[in-house]
C-alpha positions as CSV (number, residue, x, y, z in Angstrom):
1,X,4.4,2.6,-39.4
2,X,3.2,5.2,-36.9
3,X,1.3,4.6,-33.4
4,X,-1.9,2.6,-33.6
5,X,-1.6,1.8,-37.2
6,X,0.1,-1.5,-36.4
7,X,-3.2,-3.0,-35.5
8,X,-4.6,-2.4,-39.0
9,X,-1.4,-4.1,-40.6
10,X,-1.1,-6.9,-38.1
11,X,0.1,-9.5,-40.7
12,X,2.9,-7.5,-41.7
13,X,5.2,-7.1,-38.6
14,X,6.2,-8.7,-35.7
15,X,3.2,-9.4,-33.0
16,X,4.2,-9.4,-29.3
17,X,2.3,-11.9,-27.1
18,X,3.3,-10.6,-23.6
19,X,4.1,-7.2,-22.3
20,X,7.7,-8.3,-21.8
21,X,8.3,-9.0,-25.3
22,X,6.4,-6.1,-26.4
23,X,8.8,-4.0,-24.6
24,X,11.7,-5.7,-26.0
25,X,10.4,-5.1,-29.3
26,X,9.9,-1.4,-28.6
27,X,13.6,-1.2,-27.2
28,X,14.7,-2.7,-30.4
29,X,12.7,-0.3,-32.5
30,X,10.8,-3.2,-34.0
31,X,7.4,-1.9,-32.6
32,X,6.1,1.5,-31.4
33,X,5.2,2.1,-28.1
34,X,1.7,1.9,-28.5
35,X,2.1,-1.7,-29.0
36,X,3.4,-2.0,-25.2
37,X,1.0,0.2,-23.9
38,X,-2.2,-1.6,-25.5
39,X,-0.5,-4.9,-24.5
40,X,0.4,-4.0,-20.8
41,X,-3.1,-2.2,-20.2
42,X,-5.4,-4.8,-21.8
43,X,-7.5,-6.5,-19.2
44,X,-9.0,-9.9,-19.9
45,X,-10.2,-12.2,-17.2
46,X,-8.4,-15.4,-16.9
47,X,-11.5,-17.4,-16.6
48,X,-12.7,-15.7,-20.0
49,X,-13.0,-18.4,-22.9
50,X,-11.0,-18.9,-25.2
51,X,-8.3,-19.1,-22.4
52,X,-5.2,-17.2,-22.7
53,X,-2.6,-19.7,-22.0
54,X,0.2,-17.4,-22.1
55,X,-1.3,-15.1,-19.6
56,X,-2.5,-17.9,-17.3
57,X,1.3,-19.4,-17.4
58,X,2.5,-15.7,-16.6
59,X,0.3,-15.5,-13.4
60,X,1.1,-19.1,-12.6
61,X,4.7,-18.3,-12.4
62,X,4.1,-16.0,-9.5
63,X,4.6,-17.9,-6.0
64,X,2.8,-15.2,-4.0
65,X,-0.7,-15.9,-5.6
66,X,-3.8,-15.1,-3.0
67,X,-6.4,-17.7,-2.7
68,X,-8.9,-16.2,-5.0
69,X,-6.3,-16.4,-7.7
70,X,-5.5,-19.9,-6.9
71,X,-9.2,-20.9,-6.9
72,X,-9.7,-19.3,-10.3
73,X,-6.6,-21.0,-11.8
74,X,-7.9,-24.3,-10.5
75,X,-11.2,-24.1,-11.9
76,X,-9.6,-23.1,-15.4
77,X,-7.1,-26.0,-15.1
78,X,-9.7,-28.5,-14.2
79,X,-11.7,-27.5,-17.3
80,X,-8.6,-27.8,-19.5
81,X,-7.7,-31.4,-18.2
82,X,-10.5,-32.5,-20.7
83,X,-9.2,-30.7,-23.6
84,X,-8.7,-32.9,-26.7
85,X,-5.3,-31.3,-27.2
86,X,-3.0,-33.5,-25.0
87,X,-0.4,-30.9,-24.7
88,X,-2.7,-28.5,-23.1
89,X,-4.4,-31.1,-20.9
90,X,-1.1,-32.1,-19.8
91,X,-0.2,-28.5,-19.1
92,X,-3.2,-28.3,-17.0
93,X,-2.8,-31.0,-15.0
94,X,0.9,-30.2,-14.2
95,X,-0.3,-26.9,-13.4
96,X,-2.8,-28.2,-10.7
97,X,0.1,-30.2,-9.1
98,X,2.2,-27.0,-9.0
99,X,-0.4,-25.2,-6.9
100,X,-1.0,-28.1,-4.6
101,X,2.6,-28.7,-4.3
102,X,3.2,-25.0,-3.2
103,X,0.6,-25.6,-0.4
104,X,2.2,-28.9,0.5
105,X,5.6,-27.2,0.9
106,X,4.3,-24.5,3.0
107,X,2.3,-26.7,5.2
108,X,5.4,-28.8,5.8
109,X,7.6,-25.8,6.5
110,X,4.8,-24.5,9.2
111,X,4.9,-28.0,10.8
112,X,8.9,-27.8,11.0
113,X,8.6,-24.2,12.4
114,X,5.9,-25.6,14.9
115,X,8.4,-28.5,16.1
116,X,11.3,-26.0,16.7
117,X,9.4,-23.6,18.8
118,X,5.7,-24.4,19.0
119,X,4.6,-20.8,18.1
120,X,1.3,-19.9,17.8
121,X,2.1,-18.1,14.1
122,X,2.6,-21.6,12.9
123,X,-0.6,-22.8,13.9
124,X,-2.5,-20.0,12.4
125,X,-0.8,-20.4,9.3
126,X,-1.5,-24.2,9.2
127,X,-5.2,-23.3,9.8
128,X,-5.2,-20.9,7.1
129,X,-3.2,-23.2,4.5
130,X,-5.6,-26.0,5.1
131,X,-8.6,-23.9,4.8
132,X,-7.5,-22.6,1.6
133,X,-6.5,-26.2,0.3
134,X,-10.3,-27.1,1.1
135,X,-11.3,-24.2,-0.7
136,X,-9.1,-25.2,-4.0
137,X,-10.8,-28.5,-3.7
138,X,-14.4,-27.3,-2.9
139,X,-15.9,-29.1,-5.8
140,X,-14.7,-32.4,-4.5
141,X,-16.7,-32.9,-1.3
142,X,-14.5,-35.8,0.1
143,X,-11.4,-33.7,-0.4
144,X,-12.8,-30.3,0.8
145,X,-13.8,-32.1,3.9
146,X,-10.7,-33.7,4.7
147,X,-8.7,-30.5,4.4
148,X,-11.4,-28.7,6.7
149,X,-11.1,-31.4,9.4
150,X,-7.4,-31.0,9.3
151,X,-7.7,-27.3,9.4
152,X,-10.1,-27.8,12.5
153,X,-7.5,-30.1,14.2
154,X,-4.8,-27.5,14.3
155,X,-7.4,-24.8,15.2
156,X,-8.2,-26.7,18.5
157,X,-4.8,-26.5,19.4
158,X,-4.3,-22.9,19.5
159,X,-4.0,-21.5,23.0
160,X,-6.8,-19.9,25.0
161,X,-4.7,-16.6,25.4
162,X,-4.0,-16.3,21.9
163,X,-3.9,-12.8,20.4
164,X,-4.8,-12.7,16.5
165,X,-5.8,-9.9,13.9
166,X,-8.7,-10.0,11.6
167,X,-6.7,-11.6,8.7
168,X,-5.7,-14.6,10.8
169,X,-9.2,-14.8,12.5
170,X,-11.2,-15.1,9.1
171,X,-9.9,-18.2,8.2
172,X,-10.7,-19.7,11.5
173,X,-14.2,-18.7,11.4
174,X,-14.7,-19.8,7.9
175,X,-13.5,-23.3,8.8
176,X,-16.3,-23.6,11.4
177,X,-18.9,-22.0,8.8
178,X,-17.9,-24.5,6.2
179,X,-18.2,-27.6,8.6
180,X,-21.7,-26.0,9.6
181,X,-20.6,-25.1,13.0
182,X,-22.2,-21.8,13.0
183,X,-22.1,-21.3,16.7
184,X,-18.6,-22.0,17.1
185,X,-17.8,-19.4,14.3
186,X,-19.8,-16.8,16.2
187,X,-17.8,-17.8,19.4
188,X,-14.7,-17.2,17.5
189,X,-15.8,-13.8,16.4
190,X,-16.9,-12.8,19.8
191,X,-13.4,-14.1,21.2
192,X,-11.2,-12.1,18.9
193,X,-13.3,-9.2,17.6
194,X,-11.7,-5.8,18.5
195,X,-13.1,-2.4,18.5
196,X,-10.3,-1.0,16.1
197,X,-11.8,-3.6,13.4
198,X,-15.4,-3.8,14.5
199,X,-16.7,-3.1,11.2
200,X,-14.9,-5.9,9.5
201,X,-16.0,-8.2,12.3
202,X,-19.8,-7.2,11.9
203,X,-19.4,-7.9,8.3
204,X,-17.8,-11.2,9.0
205,X,-20.7,-12.0,11.6
206,X,-23.1,-11.0,8.8
207,X,-21.7,-13.5,6.5
208,X,-21.8,-16.3,9.2
209,X,-25.5,-15.5,9.7
210,X,-26.2,-15.4,5.8
211,X,-24.7,-19.0,5.4
212,X,-26.7,-20.0,8.5
213,X,-29.9,-18.5,6.7
214,X,-30.5,-16.3,9.5
215,X,-31.7,-13.5,7.4
216,X,-33.1,-11.3,10.1
217,X,-29.8,-11.2,11.8
218,X,-28.1,-10.4,8.5
219,X,-30.7,-7.4,8.1
220,X,-30.1,-6.1,11.9
221,X,-26.4,-6.1,11.4
222,X,-26.1,-4.4,8.1
223,X,-28.9,-1.9,9.6
224,X,-26.2,-1.3,12.4
225,X,-23.4,-0.9,9.8
226,X,-25.1,1.8,7.7
227,X,-26.1,3.9,10.8
228,X,-22.2,4.9,10.9
229,X,-21.8,5.0,7.2
230,X,-19.1,7.6,7.4
231,X,-16.9,4.9,8.8
232,X,-17.4,2.4,6.1
233,X,-15.3,2.0,3.0
234,X,-17.1,2.2,-0.3
235,X,-17.0,-1.6,-0.8
236,X,-18.3,-2.0,2.7
237,X,-21.2,0.5,2.2
238,X,-22.1,-1.3,-0.9
239,X,-22.1,-4.5,0.4
240,X,-24.3,-3.7,3.7
241,X,-26.6,-1.9,1.3
242,X,-27.0,-4.7,-1.1
243,X,-27.8,-7.2,1.7
244,X,-30.4,-4.6,2.6
245,X,-31.7,-4.6,-0.8
246,X,-30.9,-1.1,-1.4
247,X,-28.5,-1.6,-4.3
């Protein structure tokens, strides 16, 4: 068997389901290197049906997942809890619990850290974690609002002299946005906005005004951004241009 001929004779040999097993098969000379290359570089969205449960399980095994990935996984698992195959439905329910438990553990760790030294870092992390928890439950209004209120409660405990970078400020702003407190969101941007990250804060301000449906303000901010297009990343430029209807 040579190279990509394995894909024309799939029923006649071992079929690897994951890149790891493909590599082991290559090392054992059961499959050619093309099997690993194809499987290792093939890209399929986790949300694409029919769901690739092996790939979903592989991603779920990582504990350093970002909010976007966790949100996508929870959305998929919520659909799968209604699967007629009880084993799949159980897997989905347990997976949701796994993700939520990771947040619960992280929240408890930050509270313990806060009890020990009262540091602002722990407060910022609690705001972020509760905001993300709310996003995971965004389709269940009562739960979403509960976690947003928890986030705001910790946010109100932050010291007035706090210094924070953009990565910490964005969840703070979005808590106010999700609660409909747009003026508070803008005040937070004004409080923490820095010259070094001015572009990021301007885009965040545009996002706030978009959610407030002040499209004139969005237009003005994006026009300002495109006046210094050379300072924007390609993603930032395209976003500003999209909001202005140029792309």
